[in-house]
Biopython code that builds the backbone (N, CA, C, O; Angstrom):
import numpy as np
from Bio.PDB.StructureBuilder import StructureBuilder

atoms = [
    (1, "MET", "N", (0.061, -56.856, -62.748)),
    (1, "MET", "CA", (-0.689, -57.362, -62.058)),
    (1, "MET", "C", (-1.033, -58.534, -60.948)),
    (1, "MET", "O", (-1.051, -59.740, -61.193)),
    (2, "THR", "N", (-1.355, -57.793, -59.421)),
    (2, "THR", "CA", (-0.521, -58.270, -58.307)),
    (2, "THR", "C", (-1.459, -59.722, -57.933)),
    (2, "THR", "O", (-1.950, -60.241, -58.935)),
    (3, "ALA", "N", (-1.646, -60.168, -57.089)),
    (3, "ALA", "CA", (-2.513, -61.158, -56.534)),
    (3, "ALA", "C", (-3.907, -60.787, -56.200)),
    (3, "ALA", "O", (-4.931, -61.397, -56.508)),
    (4, "ASP", "N", (-3.755, -59.415, -55.349)),
    (4, "ASP", "CA", (-4.892, -58.523, -54.836)),
    (4, "ASP", "C", (-5.310, -57.618, -55.956)),
    (4, "ASP", "O", (-5.878, -56.621, -55.510)),
    (5, "ASP", "N", (-5.197, -57.638, -57.546)),
    (5, "ASP", "CA", (-5.943, -56.331, -58.553)),
    (5, "ASP", "C", (-6.657, -57.840, -59.222)),
    (5, "ASP", "O", (-6.124, -58.944, -59.345)),
    (6, "VAL", "N", (-8.093, -57.381, -59.592)),
    (6, "VAL", "CA", (-8.908, -57.456, -59.990)),
    (6, "VAL", "C", (-9.148, -56.625, -61.293)),
    (6, "VAL", "O", (-8.702, -55.478, -61.266)),
    (7, "LEU", "N", (-9.688, -56.972, -62.255)),
    (7, "LEU", "CA", (-10.253, -56.388, -64.027)),
    (7, "LEU", "C", (-11.426, -57.203, -64.156)),
    (7, "LEU", "O", (-11.498, -58.406, -64.409)),
    (8, "GLU", "N", (-12.502, -56.210, -63.902)),
    (8, "GLU", "CA", (-13.672, -56.541, -64.646)),
    (8, "GLU", "C", (-13.360, -56.186, -66.112)),
    (8, "GLU", "O", (-12.805, -55.263, -66.709)),
    (9, "MET", "N", (-14.198, -57.775, -66.528)),
    (9, "MET", "CA", (-14.630, -57.552, -68.619)),
    (9, "MET", "C", (-15.762, -57.703, -68.285)),
    (9, "MET", "O", (-16.328, -58.320, -67.382)),
    (10, "TRP", "N", (-16.129, -56.932, -69.290)),
    (10, "TRP", "CA", (-17.754, -57.130, -69.216)),
    (10, "TRP", "C", (-17.603, -57.678, -71.068)),
    (10, "TRP", "O", (-16.927, -57.054, -71.886)),
    (11, "THR", "N", (-18.329, -58.830, -71.361)),
    (11, "THR", "CA", (-18.264, -59.560, -72.554)),
    (11, "THR", "C", (-19.936, -59.443, -73.167)),
    (11, "THR", "O", (-20.780, -60.159, -72.628)),
    (12, "VAL", "N", (-20.331, -58.555, -74.251)),
    (12, "VAL", "CA", (-21.065, -58.839, -75.011)),
    (12, "VAL", "C", (-21.661, -60.385, -76.241)),
    (12, "VAL", "O", (-20.980, -60.997, -77.065)),
    (13, "TYR", "N", (-22.666, -60.509, -75.987)),
    (13, "TYR", "CA", (-23.298, -61.669, -76.821)),
    (13, "TYR", "C", (-24.141, -61.239, -77.590)),
    (13, "TYR", "O", (-24.979, -60.564, -76.993)),
    (14, "ASP", "N", (-24.346, -61.338, -78.893)),
    (14, "ASP", "CA", (-25.087, -61.250, -79.725)),
    (14, "ASP", "C", (-26.034, -62.710, -79.296)),
    (14, "ASP", "O", (-25.557, -63.823, -79.072)),
    (15, "HIS", "N", (-27.452, -62.330, -79.264)),
    (15, "HIS", "CA", (-28.337, -63.562, -79.169)),
    (15, "HIS", "C", (-27.928, -65.054, -78.368)),
    (15, "HIS", "O", (-28.792, -65.920, -78.503)),
    (16, "PRO", "N", (-26.661, -65.466, -77.519)),
    (16, "PRO", "CA", (-26.063, -66.514, -77.012)),
    (16, "PRO", "C", (-27.750, -67.576, -76.755)),
    (16, "PRO", "O", (-28.884, -67.257, -76.399)),
    (17, "ARG", "N", (-27.120, -68.855, -77.147)),
    (17, "ARG", "CA", (-28.207, -69.362, -76.491)),
    (17, "ARG", "C", (-28.792, -69.605, -75.511)),
    (17, "ARG", "O", (-30.014, -69.533, -75.643)),
    (18, "ASP", "N", (-28.475, -69.842, -74.653)),
    (18, "ASP", "CA", (-29.185, -69.492, -72.683)),
    (18, "ASP", "C", (-29.856, -68.368, -72.991)),
    (18, "ASP", "O", (-30.259, -68.087, -71.863)),
    (19, "MET", "N", (-30.276, -67.509, -73.696)),
    (19, "MET", "CA", (-30.632, -66.023, -73.779)),
    (19, "MET", "C", (-31.078, -65.756, -75.279)),
    (19, "MET", "O", (-30.783, -64.638, -75.702)),
    (20, "PRO", "N", (-31.739, -66.604, -76.141)),
    (20, "PRO", "CA", (-31.944, -66.215, -77.767)),
    (20, "PRO", "C", (-32.657, -64.693, -78.020)),
    (20, "PRO", "O", (-32.270, -63.943, -78.916)),
    (21, "ASP", "N", (-33.550, -64.423, -77.264)),
    (21, "ASP", "CA", (-34.094, -63.438, -77.339)),
    (21, "ASP", "C", (-33.616, -61.759, -77.418)),
    (21, "ASP", "O", (-34.120, -60.741, -77.893)),
    (22, "CYS", "N", (-32.548, -62.038, -76.789)),
    (22, "CYS", "CA", (-31.595, -60.161, -76.443)),
    (22, "CYS", "C", (-30.310, -60.509, -77.000)),
    (22, "CYS", "O", (-29.877, -61.435, -77.686)),
    (23, "PHE", "N", (-29.641, -59.008, -76.253)),
    (23, "PHE", "CA", (-27.702, -59.604, -76.378)),
    (23, "PHE", "C", (-28.039, -59.244, -74.962)),
    (23, "PHE", "O", (-28.986, -58.814, -74.305)),
    (24, "VAL", "N", (-26.644, -59.681, -74.797)),
    (24, "VAL", "CA", (-26.193, -60.272, -73.080)),
    (24, "VAL", "C", (-25.073, -59.382, -72.878)),
    (24, "VAL", "O", (-24.144, -59.339, -73.685)),
    (25, "ALA", "N", (-25.111, -58.781, -71.997)),
    (25, "ALA", "CA", (-23.445, -58.649, -71.397)),
    (25, "ALA", "C", (-22.986, -59.496, -69.940)),
    (25, "ALA", "O", (-23.743, -59.509, -68.969)),
    (26, "ARG", "N", (-22.020, -59.999, -69.935)),
    (26, "ARG", "CA", (-21.611, -60.872, -69.084)),
    (26, "ARG", "C", (-20.409, -60.466, -68.014)),
    (26, "ARG", "O", (-19.271, -60.270, -68.440)),
    (27, "LEU", "N", (-20.661, -60.371, -66.873)),
    (27, "LEU", "CA", (-19.240, -59.645, -65.923)),
    (27, "LEU", "C", (-18.698, -60.901, -65.653)),
    (27, "LEU", "O", (-19.332, -61.811, -65.120)),
    (28, "PHE", "N", (-17.245, -60.980, -66.101)),
    (28, "PHE", "CA", (-16.323, -61.839, -65.654)),
    (28, "PHE", "C", (-14.995, -60.858, -64.734)),
    (28, "PHE", "O", (-14.858, -59.644, -64.583)),
    (29, "LEU", "N", (-14.330, -61.818, -64.347)),
    (29, "LEU", "CA", (-13.195, -61.145, -63.204)),
    (29, "LEU", "C", (-11.926, -61.480, -63.120)),
    (29, "LEU", "O", (-11.662, -62.156, -62.125)),
    (30, "VAL", "N", (-10.924, -61.202, -63.926)),
    (30, "VAL", "CA", (-9.592, -61.584, -64.206)),
    (30, "VAL", "C", (-8.666, -61.321, -62.983)),
    (30, "VAL", "O", (-8.371, -60.160, -62.702)),
    (31, "LYS", "N", (-8.245, -62.263, -62.321)),
    (31, "LYS", "CA", (-7.207, -62.662, -61.145)),
    (31, "LYS", "C", (-6.135, -62.923, -61.245)),
    (31, "LYS", "O", (-6.317, -63.829, -62.057)),
    (32, "ALA", "N", (-5.073, -62.910, -61.109)),
    (32, "ALA", "CA", (-3.922, -62.755, -61.468)),
    (32, "ALA", "C", (-3.862, -64.033, -62.446)),
    (32, "ALA", "O", (-3.263, -65.034, -62.055)),
    (33, "GLY", "N", (-4.430, -64.014, -63.622)),
    (33, "GLY", "CA", (-3.891, -65.085, -64.806)),
    (33, "GLY", "C", (-5.033, -65.640, -64.312)),
    (33, "GLY", "O", (-4.753, -66.808, -64.581)),
    (34, "ALA", "N", (-6.055, -65.699, -63.821)),
    (34, "ALA", "CA", (-7.198, -66.894, -63.557)),
    (34, "ALA", "C", (-8.492, -66.050, -64.098)),
    (34, "ALA", "O", (-8.500, -64.900, -63.658)),
    (35, "MET", "N", (-9.508, -66.352, -64.897)),
    (35, "MET", "CA", (-10.908, -65.733, -64.894)),
    (35, "MET", "C", (-11.928, -66.479, -64.023)),
    (35, "MET", "O", (-12.010, -67.707, -64.044)),
    (36, "GLU", "N", (-12.702, -65.697, -63.258)),
    (36, "GLU", "CA", (-14.006, -66.146, -62.840)),
    (36, "GLU", "C", (-15.039, -65.908, -63.437)),
    (36, "GLU", "O", (-15.234, -64.803, -63.944)),
    (37, "VAL", "N", (-15.804, -66.770, -63.490)),
    (37, "VAL", "CA", (-17.457, -66.482, -64.270)),
    (37, "VAL", "C", (-18.045, -65.617, -62.799)),
    (37, "VAL", "O", (-17.566, -65.777, -61.676)),
    (38, "THR", "N", (-19.141, -64.729, -63.135)),
    (38, "THR", "CA", (-19.594, -64.158, -62.092)),
    (38, "THR", "C", (-21.010, -64.045, -62.707)),
    (38, "THR", "O", (-21.166, -63.920, -63.921)),
    (39, "GLY", "N", (-22.122, -64.099, -61.754)),
    (39, "GLY", "CA", (-24.020, -64.226, -61.946)),
    (39, "GLY", "C", (-24.284, -63.098, -62.700)),
    (39, "GLY", "O", (-25.426, -63.035, -63.154)),
    (40, "ILE", "N", (-23.279, -61.889, -63.035)),
    (40, "ILE", "CA", (-23.959, -61.167, -63.002)),
    (40, "ILE", "C", (-23.954, -61.048, -64.297)),
    (40, "ILE", "O", (-22.980, -61.499, -64.900)),
    (41, "PHE", "N", (-25.208, -60.316, -65.154)),
    (41, "PHE", "CA", (-25.311, -59.851, -66.601)),
    (41, "PHE", "C", (-26.053, -58.726, -66.763)),
    (41, "PHE", "O", (-26.494, -58.145, -65.772)),
    (42, "ARG", "N", (-26.279, -58.290, -67.973)),
    (42, "ARG", "CA", (-27.143, -57.233, -68.254)),
    (42, "ARG", "C", (-27.812, -57.781, -69.433)),
    (42, "ARG", "O", (-27.017, -58.421, -70.122)),
    (43, "ALA", "N", (-29.089, -57.749, -69.936)),
    (43, "ALA", "CA", (-29.851, -58.070, -71.049)),
    (43, "ALA", "C", (-30.485, -57.028, -71.781)),
    (43, "ALA", "O", (-31.216, -56.319, -71.089)),
    (44, "ALA", "N", (-30.413, -56.747, -72.936)),
    (44, "ALA", "CA", (-31.612, -56.116, -73.662)),
    (44, "ALA", "C", (-31.527, -56.267, -74.790)),
    (44, "ALA", "O", (-30.484, -56.721, -75.261)),
    (45, "PRO", "N", (-33.011, -55.805, -75.898)),
    (45, "PRO", "CA", (-33.192, -56.467, -76.817)),
    (45, "PRO", "C", (-32.113, -55.996, -78.290)),
    (45, "PRO", "O", (-31.984, -56.438, -79.432)),
    (46, "THR", "N", (-31.573, -55.023, -77.601)),
    (46, "THR", "CA", (-30.749, -54.326, -79.000)),
    (46, "THR", "C", (-28.926, -54.187, -78.347)),
    (46, "THR", "O", (-28.453, -54.748, -77.359)),
    (47, "LEU", "N", (-28.489, -53.590, -78.967)),
    (47, "LEU", "CA", (-26.957, -53.979, -78.735)),
    (47, "LEU", "C", (-26.811, -52.085, -78.130)),
    (47, "LEU", "O", (-26.219, -51.774, -77.096)),
    (48, "ASP", "N", (-27.295, -51.375, -78.792)),
    (48, "ASP", "CA", (-27.131, -49.845, -78.201)),
    (48, "ASP", "C", (-27.841, -49.973, -76.606)),
    (48, "ASP", "O", (-27.470, -49.291, -75.651)),
    (49, "GLU", "N", (-28.702, -50.782, -76.573)),
    (49, "GLU", "CA", (-29.401, -50.860, -74.973)),
    (49, "GLU", "C", (-28.697, -51.421, -74.421)),
    (49, "GLU", "O", (-28.488, -50.877, -73.337)),
    (50, "VAL", "N", (-27.908, -52.681, -74.618)),
    (50, "VAL", "CA", (-27.571, -53.518, -73.384)),
    (50, "VAL", "C", (-26.026, -52.324, -73.357)),
    (50, "VAL", "O", (-25.713, -52.016, -72.207)),
    (51, "ARG", "N", (-25.418, -51.898, -74.114)),
    (51, "ARG", "CA", (-24.210, -51.008, -74.057)),
    (51, "ARG", "C", (-24.325, -50.036, -73.027)),
    (51, "ARG", "O", (-23.501, -49.844, -72.134)),
    (52, "ALA", "N", (-25.655, -49.290, -73.247)),
    (52, "ALA", "CA", (-26.205, -48.328, -72.255)),
    (52, "ALA", "C", (-25.832, -48.824, -70.621)),
    (52, "ALA", "O", (-25.145, -48.117, -69.885)),
    (53, "MET", "N", (-26.348, -50.028, -70.237)),
    (53, "MET", "CA", (-26.016, -50.764, -69.217)),
    (53, "MET", "C", (-25.241, -51.284, -68.737)),
    (53, "MET", "O", (-25.407, -52.307, -68.072)),
    (54, "LEU", "N", (-23.981, -50.622, -68.975)),
    (54, "LEU", "CA", (-22.528, -51.161, -68.606)),
    (54, "LEU", "C", (-21.710, -50.063, -68.005)),
    (54, "LEU", "O", (-21.344, -49.223, -68.826)),
    (55, "PRO", "N", (-21.356, -49.880, -66.828)),
    (55, "PRO", "CA", (-20.985, -48.765, -66.556)),
    (55, "PRO", "C", (-19.641, -48.190, -66.915)),
    (55, "PRO", "O", (-18.616, -48.781, -67.257)),
    (56, "LEU", "N", (-19.934, -46.587, -66.720)),
    (56, "LEU", "CA", (-19.525, -45.797, -67.599)),
    (56, "LEU", "C", (-17.716, -45.557, -67.292)),
    (56, "LEU", "O", (-17.215, -45.789, -66.192)),
    (57, "GLY", "N", (-17.121, -45.182, -68.195)),
    (57, "GLY", "CA", (-15.600, -45.404, -68.135)),
    (57, "GLY", "C", (-14.723, -46.523, -68.384)),
    (57, "GLY", "O", (-13.560, -46.597, -67.988)),
    (58, "LEU", "N", (-15.572, -47.715, -69.317)),
    (58, "LEU", "CA", (-15.013, -48.713, -69.914)),
    (58, "LEU", "C", (-14.627, -48.217, -71.191)),
    (58, "LEU", "O", (-15.090, -47.216, -71.738)),
    (59, "TYR", "N", (-13.376, -49.306, -71.821)),
    (59, "TYR", "CA", (-12.941, -49.188, -73.235)),
    (59, "TYR", "C", (-13.318, -50.558, -73.905)),
    (59, "TYR", "O", (-13.209, -51.697, -73.450)),
    (60, "ARG", "N", (-13.745, -50.166, -74.994)),
    (60, "ARG", "CA", (-14.549, -51.264, -76.009)),
    (60, "ARG", "C", (-13.085, -52.163, -76.701)),
    (60, "ARG", "O", (-12.274, -51.372, -77.184)),
    (61, "LEU", "N", (-12.789, -53.204, -76.775)),
    (61, "LEU", "CA", (-12.445, -53.726, -77.262)),
    (61, "LEU", "C", (-13.237, -54.786, -78.289)),
    (61, "LEU", "O", (-13.951, -55.667, -77.811)),
    (62, "PRO", "N", (-13.060, -54.637, -79.730)),
    (62, "PRO", "CA", (-13.871, -55.632, -80.718)),
    (62, "PRO", "C", (-13.526, -57.105, -80.563)),
    (62, "PRO", "O", (-12.506, -57.397, -79.938)),
    (63, "ARG", "N", (-14.333, -58.104, -81.111)),
    (63, "ARG", "CA", (-14.338, -59.380, -81.017)),
    (63, "ARG", "C", (-12.852, -59.553, -81.517)),
    (63, "ARG", "O", (-12.328, -58.595, -82.087)),
    (64, "SER", "N", (-12.252, -60.544, -81.363)),
    (64, "SER", "CA", (-11.379, -60.955, -81.990)),
    (64, "SER", "C", (-11.383, -62.389, -82.592)),
    (64, "SER", "O", (-12.129, -63.149, -81.974)),
    (65, "GLU", "N", (-10.783, -62.897, -83.563)),
    (65, "GLU", "CA", (-11.424, -63.859, -84.850)),
    (65, "GLU", "C", (-11.393, -65.427, -84.391)),
    (65, "GLU", "O", (-11.833, -66.380, -85.034)),
    (66, "ASN", "N", (-10.505, -65.455, -82.599)),
    (66, "ASN", "CA", (-10.491, -66.538, -81.780)),
    (66, "ASN", "C", (-11.934, -66.263, -81.011)),
    (66, "ASN", "O", (-12.354, -67.314, -80.527)),
    (67, "ASP", "N", (-12.610, -65.380, -80.825)),
    (67, "ASP", "CA", (-13.660, -65.583, -79.773)),
    (67, "ASP", "C", (-15.245, -66.440, -80.308)),
    (67, "ASP", "O", (-15.744, -66.488, -81.433)),
    (68, "GLU", "N", (-15.530, -66.798, -79.531)),
    (68, "GLU", "CA", (-16.801, -67.734, -79.911)),
    (68, "GLU", "C", (-17.620, -66.730, -80.990)),
    (68, "GLU", "O", (-17.432, -65.536, -80.754)),
    (69, "PRO", "N", (-18.583, -67.049, -82.243)),
    (69, "PRO", "CA", (-18.874, -66.381, -83.197)),
    (69, "PRO", "C", (-20.253, -65.529, -82.838)),
    (69, "PRO", "O", (-20.685, -64.705, -83.643)),
    (70, "GLN", "N", (-21.063, -65.845, -81.281)),
    (70, "GLN", "CA", (-21.872, -65.018, -80.708)),
    (70, "GLN", "C", (-21.407, -63.829, -79.869)),
    (70, "GLN", "O", (-22.100, -63.116, -79.143)),
    (71, "ILE", "N", (-19.989, -63.753, -80.132)),
    (71, "ILE", "CA", (-19.084, -62.521, -79.136)),
    (71, "ILE", "C", (-19.501, -61.496, -79.829)),
    (71, "ILE", "O", (-20.128, -61.776, -80.851)),
    (72, "VAL", "N", (-19.313, -60.192, -79.536)),
    (72, "VAL", "CA", (-19.708, -58.900, -80.178)),
    (72, "VAL", "C", (-18.359, -58.088, -80.044)),
    (72, "VAL", "O", (-17.702, -57.739, -81.024)),
    (73, "GLU", "N", (-17.950, -57.775, -78.500)),
    (73, "GLU", "CA", (-16.850, -56.923, -78.352)),
    (73, "GLU", "C", (-16.600, -57.615, -76.842)),
    (73, "GLU", "O", (-17.139, -58.690, -76.578)),
    (74, "VAL", "N", (-15.829, -56.992, -75.965)),
    (74, "VAL", "CA", (-15.216, -56.812, -74.897)),
    (74, "VAL", "C", (-14.893, -55.758, -74.292)),
    (74, "VAL", "O", (-13.862, -55.263, -74.747)),
    (75, "TRP", "N", (-15.629, -54.871, -72.932)),
    (75, "TRP", "CA", (-15.457, -53.969, -72.496)),
    (75, "TRP", "C", (-14.333, -53.969, -71.026)),
    (75, "TRP", "O", (-14.254, -54.797, -70.119)),
    (76, "LEU", "N", (-13.745, -52.998, -71.202)),
    (76, "LEU", "CA", (-12.462, -53.004, -70.027)),
    (76, "LEU", "C", (-12.775, -52.029, -69.151)),
    (76, "LEU", "O", (-12.036, -51.798, -68.195)),
]
sb = StructureBuilder()
sb.init_structure("model")
sb.init_model(0)
sb.init_chain("A")
sb.init_seg("    ")
for serial, (resi, resn, name, xyz) in enumerate(atoms, 1):
    if name == "N":
        sb.init_residue(resn, " ", resi, " ")
    sb.init_atom(name, np.array(xyz, "f"), 0.0, 1.0, " ", f" {name:<3s}", serial, name[0])
structure = sb.get_structure()
């Protein structure tokens, strides 16, 4: 990864504290070893609905045992 490369990462949450009534996918940008939080998100009542809102062509990674408990998965 060069300094100009950016990787989009969508993290899907199961009813996070700030949006307890829905599933939320938040966009993070990974740049040269740093992660940037964006204000971009998608929210829906079900996991399938929030997944359908994500850009096409992404690859799903299951949650890691070290992730926060409300994280369901990550899409790259």
